[in-house]
C-alpha positions as CSV (number, residue, x, y, z in Angstrom):
1,M,-132.0,57.1,37.1
2,G,-134.1,55.7,34.4
3,K,-137.2,55.8,36.1
4,Y,-136.7,59.7,36.6
5,R,-135.8,60.7,33.3
6,G,-135.7,63.8,32.2
7,F,-134.6,65.4,35.5
8,G,-130.8,64.8,34.6
9,R,-128.1,64.5,37.1
10,R,-127.2,67.7,37.7
11,N,-130.6,68.6,38.7
12,L,-131.1,65.5,40.9
13,Y,-127.8,66.9,42.5
14,Y,-128.9,70.5,42.9
15,L,-132.1,69.4,44.7
16,D,-130.4,66.9,46.8
17,K,-128.2,70.0,48.0
18,I,-130.9,72.3,48.2
19,S,-132.6,69.9,50.3
20,E,-130.0,69.8,52.8
21,K,-130.2,73.5,53.8
22,D,-131.7,74.4,57.1
23,G,-134.7,76.1,58.0
24,V,-137.4,78.0,55.3
25,G,-136.5,77.6,51.6
26,G,-135.1,74.1,50.9
27,I,-136.5,71.8,48.5
28,S,-136.8,68.0,49.2
29,T,-136.5,65.6,46.3
30,P,-139.0,63.9,45.1
31,F,-137.7,60.5,45.6
32,M,-137.8,60.5,49.2
33,S,-140.4,62.2,50.4
34,M,-144.7,62.5,49.5
35,I,-147.0,65.3,50.4
36,V,-149.8,63.9,52.6
37,G,-152.2,67.1,52.8
38,H,-152.5,70.5,51.4
39,G,-154.8,72.9,53.1
40,I,-155.6,76.3,51.9
41,D,-157.8,79.2,53.9
42,I,-158.9,82.6,53.0
43,E,-160.3,85.1,55.7
44,E,-161.4,89.0,55.3
45,L,-159.5,91.4,57.7
46,A,-162.7,92.9,58.9
47,S,-164.3,89.6,59.7
48,I,-161.4,89.3,62.4
49,E,-161.5,92.8,63.4
50,N,-165.2,92.2,64.2
51,A,-164.4,88.9,66.2
52,V,-161.9,90.8,68.6
53,T,-164.4,94.2,69.0
54,R,-167.4,91.5,69.8
55,R,-165.8,89.0,71.4
56,E,-164.0,89.8,74.7
57,G,-160.6,87.0,75.1
58,F,-161.0,86.2,71.2
59,A,-157.5,86.8,70.8
60,K,-156.6,84.5,73.5
61,R,-158.5,81.7,72.3
62,V,-156.9,81.6,68.9
63,L,-153.1,82.3,70.0
64,T,-150.5,80.5,72.3
65,P,-148.7,82.4,75.0
66,N,-146.0,83.0,72.9
67,E,-147.9,84.1,69.8
68,M,-149.9,86.7,72.5
69,E,-146.9,87.9,73.4
70,R,-145.9,89.2,69.5
71,F,-149.8,89.8,69.4
72,T,-149.7,92.1,72.0
73,S,-146.3,94.4,70.8
74,L,-148.3,95.3,67.7
75,K,-150.4,98.2,67.1
76,G,-153.5,99.0,65.4
77,R,-154.1,97.4,61.8
78,R,-150.6,95.0,62.0
79,Q,-152.4,93.5,65.6
80,I,-155.5,92.4,63.3
81,E,-153.3,91.3,60.4
82,Y,-151.4,89.0,62.6
83,L,-154.1,87.7,64.5
84,A,-155.8,87.0,60.8
85,G,-152.6,85.5,59.8
86,R,-152.5,82.9,62.7
87,W,-156.2,81.7,62.2
88,S,-155.7,81.1,59.1
89,A,-152.5,79.4,59.2
90,K,-154.2,77.4,61.9
91,E,-157.2,76.5,59.7
92,A,-155.5,75.7,56.5
93,F,-153.3,72.9,58.8
94,S,-156.7,71.4,59.8
95,K,-157.8,71.0,56.4
96,A,-154.4,69.9,55.4
97,M,-154.6,67.3,58.4
98,G,-158.3,66.5,56.8
99,T,-160.0,67.1,60.3
100,G,-161.0,70.5,60.3
101,I,-160.1,72.7,63.4
102,G,-162.9,70.6,65.5
103,K,-160.6,68.0,66.1
104,L,-157.2,70.3,66.9
105,T,-158.1,73.5,68.8
106,F,-156.4,76.6,68.5
107,Q,-154.0,76.1,71.1
108,D,-152.4,72.7,69.7
109,L,-151.0,74.9,67.0
110,E,-148.4,77.6,67.1
111,V,-146.9,79.6,64.2
112,L,-143.8,81.9,65.0
113,N,-141.4,83.6,62.8
114,N,-137.8,82.8,62.1
115,E,-134.9,85.2,62.0
116,R,-135.8,86.4,58.3
117,G,-139.2,86.9,59.4
118,A,-140.9,83.6,57.4
119,P,-144.1,81.8,59.6
120,Y,-143.1,78.2,60.8
121,F,-145.2,75.8,63.1
122,S,-143.6,75.7,66.3
123,Q,-145.9,73.6,67.8
124,A,-148.1,71.1,65.7
125,P,-149.2,67.2,66.1
126,F,-147.5,66.3,62.7
127,S,-143.9,64.6,62.4
128,G,-143.4,65.6,59.0
129,K,-142.3,68.9,57.0
130,I,-144.8,71.5,57.2
131,W,-144.9,74.1,54.2
132,L,-146.6,77.4,55.4
133,S,-147.4,80.4,53.4
134,I,-149.1,83.6,54.6
135,S,-150.1,86.6,52.7
136,H,-151.9,89.4,53.1
137,T,-154.2,92.1,50.7
138,D,-155.5,95.4,52.4
139,Q,-158.6,93.4,52.5
140,F,-157.6,89.6,52.7
141,V,-155.7,87.1,54.6
142,T,-154.7,83.7,53.3
143,A,-152.4,80.6,54.1
144,S,-151.4,77.5,52.5
145,V,-150.1,74.9,54.8
146,I,-148.4,71.5,52.7
147,L,-147.9,68.6,54.9
148,E,-144.8,66.2,53.9
149,E,-143.5,63.0,54.9
150,N,-140.0,61.4,54.7
151,H,-139.8,58.1,53.7
152,E,-136.7,56.3,53.2
153,S,-135.8,55.5,49.8
Protein backbone atom coordinates (compact mmCIF):
# COMPACT_ATOMS: atom_id res chain seq x y z
CA MET A 1 0.00 0.00 0.00
CA GLY A 2 2.84 2.41 0.81
CA LYS A 3 3.87 3.01 -2.77
CA TYR A 4 0.30 3.91 -3.81
CA ARG A 5 -0.39 6.48 -1.11
CA GLY A 6 -3.31 8.73 -1.81
CA PHE A 7 -5.52 6.01 -3.30
CA GLY A 8 -6.75 4.73 0.07
CA ARG A 9 -7.96 1.19 0.69
CA ARG A 10 -11.55 2.00 -0.22
CA ASN A 11 -10.56 3.42 -3.61
CA LEU A 12 -8.36 0.42 -4.40
CA TYR A 13 -11.25 -1.91 -3.54
CA TYR A 14 -13.58 0.18 -5.70
CA LEU A 15 -11.18 0.09 -8.66
CA ASP A 16 -10.80 -3.69 -8.33
CA LYS A 17 -14.57 -4.19 -8.25
CA ILE A 18 -15.12 -2.00 -11.30
CA SER A 19 -12.38 -3.79 -13.23
CA GLU A 20 -14.18 -7.12 -12.68
CA LYS A 21 -17.16 -5.96 -14.74
CA ASP A 22 -17.61 -7.50 -18.17
CA GLY A 23 -17.83 -5.40 -21.31
CA VAL A 24 -17.58 -1.67 -21.76
CA GLY A 25 -17.17 0.62 -18.80
CA GLY A 26 -14.75 -1.27 -16.58
CA ILE A 27 -11.67 0.43 -15.22
CA SER A 28 -8.43 -1.51 -14.96
CA THR A 29 -6.36 -0.88 -11.89
CA PRO A 30 -3.06 0.86 -12.59
CA PHE A 31 -1.28 -1.93 -10.73
CA MET A 32 -1.99 -4.68 -13.25
CA SER A 33 -2.03 -2.97 -16.64
CA MET A 34 -0.14 -0.48 -18.75
CA ILE A 35 -1.17 1.79 -21.61
CA VAL A 36 1.00 0.87 -24.59
CA GLY A 37 -0.57 3.08 -27.25
CA HIS A 38 -2.98 5.94 -27.85
CA GLY A 39 -4.30 7.08 -31.21
CA ILE A 40 -6.71 9.83 -32.20
CA ASP A 41 -8.26 10.55 -35.58
CA ILE A 42 -10.63 13.23 -36.84
CA GLU A 43 -12.35 13.25 -40.22
CA GLU A 44 -14.68 15.60 -42.04
CA LEU A 45 -17.95 13.89 -42.87
CA ALA A 46 -17.96 15.73 -46.21
CA SER A 47 -14.65 14.05 -47.18
CA ILE A 48 -16.05 10.59 -46.51
CA GLU A 49 -19.25 11.47 -48.37
CA ASN A 50 -17.20 12.64 -51.38
CA ALA A 51 -15.16 9.43 -51.32
CA VAL A 52 -18.35 7.34 -51.35
CA THR A 53 -19.82 9.22 -54.32
CA ARG A 54 -16.57 9.43 -56.34
CA ARG A 55 -15.07 5.98 -55.69
CA GLU A 56 -17.17 2.95 -56.41
CA GLY A 57 -16.64 0.27 -53.78
CA PHE A 58 -15.11 2.66 -51.23
CA ALA A 59 -17.30 1.38 -48.39
CA LYS A 60 -16.45 -2.26 -49.23
CA ARG A 61 -12.73 -1.49 -48.99
CA VAL A 62 -13.13 0.11 -45.57
CA LEU A 63 -15.78 -2.14 -43.99
CA THR A 64 -15.74 -5.85 -43.18
CA PRO A 65 -18.73 -7.99 -44.25
CA ASN A 66 -20.31 -7.62 -40.78
CA GLU A 67 -19.84 -3.85 -40.87
CA MET A 68 -21.20 -3.72 -44.44
CA GLU A 69 -24.36 -5.46 -43.29
CA ARG A 70 -25.02 -2.70 -40.75
CA PHE A 71 -23.97 0.01 -43.24
CA THR A 72 -26.49 -1.13 -45.87
CA SER A 73 -29.28 -1.15 -43.27
CA LEU A 74 -28.77 2.57 -42.64
CA LYS A 75 -29.97 5.43 -44.83
CA GLY A 76 -28.77 8.89 -45.83
CA ARG A 77 -26.67 10.90 -43.41
CA ARG A 78 -26.58 8.10 -40.81
CA GLN A 79 -24.87 5.84 -43.36
CA ILE A 80 -22.08 8.40 -43.90
CA GLU A 81 -21.68 8.91 -40.13
CA TYR A 82 -21.37 5.16 -39.63
CA LEU A 83 -18.75 4.76 -42.36
CA ALA A 84 -16.80 7.80 -41.15
CA GLY A 85 -16.86 6.48 -37.59
CA ARG A 86 -15.45 3.12 -38.66
CA TRP A 87 -12.80 4.80 -40.83
CA SER A 88 -11.77 7.07 -37.96
CA ALA A 89 -11.71 4.22 -35.41
CA LYS A 90 -9.49 2.10 -37.66
CA GLU A 91 -7.14 5.03 -38.32
CA ALA A 92 -6.94 5.76 -34.58
CA PHE A 93 -6.15 2.09 -33.89
CA SER A 94 -3.32 2.08 -36.44
CA LYS A 95 -1.88 5.21 -34.83
CA ALA A 96 -2.12 3.63 -31.36
CA MET A 97 -0.21 0.62 -32.70
CA GLY A 98 2.42 2.98 -34.12
CA THR A 99 2.19 1.43 -37.57
CA GLY A 100 -0.18 3.66 -39.50
CA ILE A 101 -2.81 2.09 -41.74
CA GLY A 102 -0.14 1.05 -44.28
CA LYS A 103 0.96 -1.92 -42.13
CA LEU A 104 -2.65 -2.93 -41.47
CA THR A 105 -5.59 -3.11 -43.81
CA PHE A 106 -9.05 -1.86 -43.01
CA GLN A 107 -10.18 -5.49 -43.28
CA ASP A 108 -7.84 -6.47 -40.40
CA LEU A 109 -9.99 -4.37 -38.07
CA GLU A 110 -13.69 -4.70 -37.32
CA VAL A 111 -15.78 -2.36 -35.17
CA LEU A 112 -19.20 -3.54 -34.04
CA ASN A 113 -21.61 -2.28 -31.38
CA ASN A 114 -22.48 -4.05 -28.15
CA GLU A 115 -26.04 -4.48 -26.87
CA ARG A 116 -25.96 -0.95 -25.43
CA GLY A 117 -24.78 0.55 -28.71
CA ALA A 118 -21.18 1.21 -27.64
CA PRO A 119 -18.58 0.54 -30.34
CA TYR A 120 -15.87 -2.05 -29.75
CA PHE A 121 -13.20 -3.82 -31.80
CA SER A 122 -14.44 -7.34 -32.46
CA GLN A 123 -11.40 -8.05 -34.62
CA ALA A 124 -7.94 -6.50 -34.24
CA PRO A 125 -4.32 -7.68 -34.11
CA PHE A 126 -3.88 -6.85 -30.41
CA SER A 127 -4.34 -9.24 -27.50
CA GLY A 128 -4.80 -6.67 -24.72
CA LYS A 129 -7.74 -4.41 -23.85
CA ILE A 130 -8.80 -1.90 -26.51
CA TRP A 131 -10.66 1.21 -25.37
CA LEU A 132 -12.60 2.93 -28.17
CA SER A 133 -14.64 6.11 -28.27
CA ILE A 134 -16.30 7.54 -31.40
CA SER A 135 -17.98 10.97 -31.42
CA HIS A 136 -19.84 12.89 -34.14
CA THR A 137 -20.80 16.49 -34.79
CA ASP A 138 -22.62 17.87 -37.82
CA GLN A 139 -19.31 18.22 -39.67
CA PHE A 140 -16.79 15.89 -38.03
CA VAL A 141 -16.24 12.45 -36.58
CA THR A 142 -13.46 11.66 -34.15
CA ALA A 143 -12.20 8.45 -32.61
CA SER A 144 -9.84 7.74 -29.77
CA VAL A 145 -8.21 4.35 -29.14
CA ILE A 146 -6.22 3.35 -26.09
CA LEU A 147 -4.34 0.05 -26.08
CA GLU A 148 -3.79 -1.52 -22.68
CA GLU A 149 -1.71 -4.59 -21.84
CA ASN A 150 -2.29 -6.63 -18.71
CA HIS A 151 0.68 -7.55 -16.56
CA GLU A 152 0.88 -9.89 -13.61
CA SER A 153 1.36 -7.92 -10.44
